[in-house]
N, C-alpha and C positions, 0 to 999 in steps of 0.2 A: 504494500500500500504506500502510495507516495505521500510526501508531507502535505501537499495541497489537498489531497483527498482526506487525509486525517483532519486537517484544519476545517474543511467544509463540514465533515461529519460532526465534529465537536461544536461548531457554530450552530448547526441545526439542532443539536441536542440542547444547547443553551437557550434557544428560543422556544423550546417546548415540543420538539418532535421526539417522542419517547421511543417509538418503535425503531429498532435498528434496521429492519427491512425498509421502512418508509424513508429513513435517512439515506440509505443506499440508493433508493429510487430517485429521490430529489437531488442527491449529489450527482447522480448520473446525468441529470438534465443540466445542472450548473456546470459540470466539468466537460460537457460535450461542446466542441467549438462552434457547432452550428445546429442546435436542436430544432426540430420542426416547430411551427407556430403552435400546433396543438399542445406540444410538451411545454412550451413557454407559458401558454394560457393556463394549463394545469398547475404548473409551479406557482404562478402568480396568484391564481385563485386559492390554492391551498394555503399559501402564506397569508393571504388577505382574510379569508373566511374561516379556515379551520384553526388558524393560530390567532386570529383577530388582530393582526398587525395593521398599522395604518399604511396608506399608499406610500408615504415617504419612507417608512421603515422597510417595506417590501423592496422598493427601488434601491434604497441604500444597501440592503442585504444582497440583492442580485448584482449590483454594481461592484460590491466588494469581493464577492465569492465566485462569480461566474467567469468563465473563460471564453465567452461568446465573442466571436470575431466581429460581429456587427452590432454589438450592444449600443443602444442609443437611449440615454436617460429620458429624454423628452418623449420619445415614442412609447417607452415603457410606462411612464407616468400617465400618458393619455389613455393607453389601453387599459390600465388598471382602474382608472376613474370610470 
């Protein structure tokens, strides 16, 4: 397991994802350089609604931990709203 993967799994645990399987699933989306739109929506929705994070918290989290080659903060905020 890489240091980045370990860091993402720990961060997900800190924000309240208790299931190891769910953390691995979400980390897979964050650590994929170009996940599908559906996977991005799933991740954003999970962080927003299942964990009750704010739009800003979700965008901050994705910006910090994702390796998406085309991440755009403005677009992510708009889509989450």
